[in-house]
DOVEXTI-750454 format. One line per 3 residues: their letters; for each residue x negated, y negated, z of C-alpha. Coordinates in steps of 0.25 Angstrom, whole numbers. Example, Ala and Ser with C-alpha at 12.3 -4.5 7.8 and 13.67 -1.06 7.14 Angstrom:
// DOVEXTI-750454
AS> -49,18,31; -55,4,29
END
This chain:
// DOVEXTI-750454
XXX> -173,1109,-38; -168,1104,-51; -153,1099,-52
XXX> -145,1109,-60; -142,1100,-72; -140,1106,-82
XXX> -132,1117,-75; -139,1130,-74; -133,1142,-80
XXX> -124,1150,-72; -135,1161,-70; -145,1151,-65
XXX> -137,1144,-53; -142,1146,-39; -133,1146,-27
XXX> -133,1133,-20; -132,1133,-5; -128,1120,1
XXX> -134,1118,15; -148,1122,21; -143,1126,34
XXX> -143,1141,40; -131,1145,31; -136,1139,18
XXX> -150,1145,20; -144,1159,24; -136,1159,11
XXX> -148,1154,3; -157,1166,8; -146,1176,6
XXX> -145,1172,-8; -160,1172,-11; -161,1185,-4
XXX> -152,1190,-16; -160,1184,-26; -150,1172,-28
XXX> -156,1158,-29; -150,1149,-18; -152,1134,-17
XXX> -150,1127,-4; -146,1113,-5; -148,1105,8
XXX> -145,1091,10; -155,1088,21; -170,1089,20
XXX> -171,1102,28; -164,1115,30; -156,1116,43
XXX> -152,1102,43; -140,1103,53; -149,1111,62
XXX> -159,1100,63; -148,1090,67; -143,1098,79
XXX> -146,1093,93; -160,1097,99; -156,1107,110
XXX> -147,1116,100; -150,1131,100; -142,1141,92
XXX> -130,1147,100; -132,1160,92; -144,1169,94
XXX> -157,1169,86; -155,1183,81; -141,1180,76
XXX> -144,1167,70; -154,1170,60; -151,1168,45
XXX> -153,1180,35; -167,1184,32; -175,1177,43
XXX> -173,1180,59; -175,1169,68; -188,1169,76
XXX> -188,1175,90; -195,1163,95; -183,1155,93
XXX> -176,1162,105; -162,1167,106; -156,1153,104
XXX> -163,1146,93; -165,1131,94; -161,1121,84
XXX> -176,1118,79; -178,1133,78; -166,1135,69
XXX> -171,1124,60; -185,1131,59; -178,1144,56
XXX> -170,1138,45; -182,1131,39; -190,1145,40
XXX> -178,1152,34; -178,1143,21; -193,1145,20
XXX> -194,1160,22; -183,1163,12; -188,1153,2
XXX> -174,1146,1; -172,1136,-10; -168,1124,-3
XXX> -166,1110,-8; -165,1099,2; -160,1085,1
XXX> -148,1089,-8; -134,1087,-3; -122,1094,-11
XXX> -110,1085,-11; -101,1093,-20; -99,1107,-25
XXX> -90,1111,-37; -89,1122,-47; -97,1120,-60
XXX> -89,1116,-72; -89,1130,-78; -85,1136,-65
XXX> -97,1145,-64; -104,1139,-53; -105,1127,-43
XXX> -110,1113,-45; -116,1106,-33; -117,1090,-33
XXX> -129,1086,-24; -138,1075,-20; -144,1067,-31
XXX> -133,1070,-41; -137,1085,-42; -128,1095,-48
XXX> -132,1109,-45; -125,1121,-50; -125,1134,-42
XXX> -119,1148,-44; -114,1147,-30; -114,1138,-18
XXX> -115,1140,-3; -111,1129,5; -118,1129,19
XXX> -118,1114,23; -115,1118,37; -104,1118,48
XXX> -110,1106,55; -111,1097,43; -105,1084,46
XXX> -103,1078,60; -89,1076,64; -84,1064,73
XXX> -69,1063,76; -63,1050,72; -62,1045,86
XXX> -55,1031,87; -64,1021,93; -77,1028,91
XXX> -83,1017,83; -82,1008,95; -89,1018,104
XXX> -102,1010,109; -110,1022,114; -118,1032,107
XXX> -110,1041,98; -116,1053,90; -111,1066,84
XXX> -117,1078,90; -125,1080,76; -133,1068,80
XXX> -136,1072,94; -150,1078,96; -153,1078,111
XXX> -149,1071,124; -160,1062,126; -153,1049,121
XXX> -141,1053,131; -149,1054,143; -143,1046,155
XXX> -130,1043,146; -116,1047,147; -112,1056,135
XXX> -99,1061,129; -100,1074,120; -88,1076,112
XXX> -85,1090,108; -88,1103,115; -93,1112,104
XXX> -106,1119,105; -113,1106,101; -106,1097,111
XXX> -107,1107,122; -122,1108,120; -124,1093,118
XXX> -117,1090,131; -126,1100,138; -138,1094,131
XXX> -134,1080,136; -133,1084,150; -147,1091,150
XXX> -152,1079,143; -148,1069,154; -136,1063,150
XXX> -129,1056,162; -115,1061,158; -110,1071,148
XXX> -96,1072,144; -91,1083,134; -78,1080,127
XXX> -70,1092,124; -57,1093,115; -56,1108,114
XXX> -61,1117,125; -72,1126,119; -75,1141,121
XXX> -88,1141,129; -97,1154,128; -110,1157,134
XXX> -121,1158,123; -126,1170,129; -122,1179,141
XXX> -132,1189,147; -139,1188,134; -127,1191,125
XXX> -126,1179,116; -112,1174,113; -115,1175,98
XXX> -115,1190,100; -101,1190,104; -97,1181,93
XXX> -103,1191,83; -96,1203,89; -82,1196,89
XXX> -82,1188,76; -74,1198,68; -64,1202,79
XXX> -50,1196,80; -50,1182,85; -39,1184,95
XXX> -47,1196,101; -60,1188,102; -52,1177,109
XXX> -47,1186,119; -60,1193,122; -67,1179,123
XXX> -58,1174,135; -63,1184,146; -77,1182,141
XXX> -76,1167,142; -71,1168,156; -82,1177,160
XXX> -93,1169,154; -89,1154,155; -84,1148,167
XXX> -71,1140,168; -74,1125,165; -59,1120,166
XXX> -62,1112,178; -73,1105,170; -64,1102,158
XXX> -67,1115,149; -56,1125,151; -56,1138,144
XXX> -51,1136,130; -37,1141,127; -40,1146,113
XXX> -48,1158,109; -63,1158,107; -63,1165,94
XXX> -51,1158,89; -58,1145,91; -71,1150,85
XXX> -63,1154,72; -58,1139,71; -73,1134,72
XXX> -74,1131,87; -85,1141,91; -87,1143,106
XXX> -97,1134,114; -109,1141,118; -113,1137,132
XXX> -127,1131,133; -125,1124,146; -111,1118,144
XXX> -104,1126,154; -114,1123,165; -114,1108,162
XXX> -99,1107,162; -98,1115,175; -108,1106,182
XXX> -101,1093,177; -113,1089,168; -105,1090,156
XXX> -91,1083,158; -80,1089,149; -70,1078,145
XXX> -58,1077,135; -59,1075,120; -63,1062,114
XXX> -51,1055,107; -58,1042,104; -66,1030,109
XXX> -61,1017,115; -68,1005,120; -81,1013,119
XXX> -76,1024,127; -72,1039,123; -57,1041,124
XXX> -54,1056,129; -42,1064,126; -38,1063,140
XXX> -38,1048,140; -51,1047,147; -61,1036,143
XXX> -76,1039,144; -88,1030,141; -100,1039,137
XXX> -112,1032,132; -114,1042,121; -105,1052,113
XXX> -109,1064,106; -99,1069,97; -100,1085,96
XXX> -88,1084,87; -92,1094,76; -95,1093,61
XXX> -87,1095,48; -91,1103,36; -90,1092,26
XXX> -87,1101,15; -76,1093,8; -85,1085,-1
XXX> -93,1097,-5; -83,1107,-8; -69,1101,-4
XXX> -64,1100,-18; -66,1115,-20; -55,1119,-11
XXX> -64,1127,-2; -62,1120,11; -50,1122,21
XXX> -43,1111,28; -54,1109,38; -65,1108,28
XXX> -70,1122,30; -73,1132,19; -62,1141,15
XXX> -72,1152,13; -85,1155,20; -97,1164,18
XXX> -96,1175,7; -82,1170,3; -81,1159,-7
XXX> -68,1151,-9; -59,1158,-19; -59,1145,-27
XXX> -74,1143,-26; -82,1156,-29; -97,1155,-26
XXX> -95,1144,-16; -98,1149,-2; -98,1142,12
XXX> -107,1146,24; -109,1140,38; -96,1134,40
XXX> -91,1143,51; -95,1144,66; -93,1159,69
XXX> -95,1163,84; -105,1174,79; -114,1162,75
XXX> -115,1153,63; -130,1157,59; -126,1171,60
XXX> -114,1170,51; -121,1161,41; -132,1171,40
XXX> -121,1182,37; -113,1173,28; -126,1170,20
XXX> -128,1185,16; -113,1186,12; -113,1173,4
XXX> -125,1178,-4; -119,1191,-7; -106,1185,-12
XXX> -113,1175,-21; -122,1186,-27; -109,1195,-29
XXX> -101,1184,-35; -112,1175,-42; -117,1186,-52
XXX> -126,1180,-63; -123,1166,-60; -133,1166,-48
XXX> -147,1161,-50; -157,1172,-46; -170,1171,-40
XX> -182,1175,-48; -187,1189,-45
END
């Protein structure tokens, strides 16, 4: 792909999609289906880079049928809960079937308006300056690993990894491991370590999560998420309480009391429920020991919020990720105080028409389902507002 120097005319500018994950590929397809040229810029050498880095045992917590991207169903042979490697295969096939225009090895560092205000200028790897009619940022919710600035961490002599580096339990067999963080990733890694032969597994919890069964009598938790996603938050919170008591045992004696805040209230803040893939049984049987939050490290030991000192041989920090959008678009005034886009999906920020964001939320109805829906809406919005500035595909 040639660099856009000199700048193409306003009628010959593609839509640039930054990020070659599910969200970015979906938008590229939806635009191409409408005759609009969309160019996906992916910094790694392959599509679906973040999926390739996930731990080995990962399966989707959403059903195969409700996780497909627009224009291509997931094969039935993948089963109901699709494995990580099959998600990667699906994304590769998706790009191939839809003949998407993807440029790999190109990282976009900054996006700004063109000098004449008619489009967007992207600064990218190798000094490239690319001019687009519109831009869709799809760099991912799990972009940059986050590790708290724990005092004393640099003095910890054991093995320390962020969950993004964890692959499987083999290196931890026979060892004492502390997992920090009880989101879906931390919960599943703790179970993986138990099943993989770790001698002791402790799970450090700061805020007790809502736990839901992934499926009950064949009814996937995702189905409920889809049904309630547009209901009032308070109503869903009230409905969820008795359902939780019926489906999930009280684990207070094991250190996981029922949360005192509503399930949907928490989800709206980005804390989606933990879907049980073995955590409940592991906690009940004492195979996963719940301990207090980590406040720091001292003399090679982890200091917990209750004053306890523990001496794990290894620590896996399932402490989440940051979006890392500040350098890319922070100067445009399109991020809130937490670094999240102020507008999402079909809505572009008022001060940045033609700039869209997708894949930066974690809805209880399923992320893949929502990015697929967003893709169609974004494409329609770009076609509606882009007019003659959009580069059209031949034929």
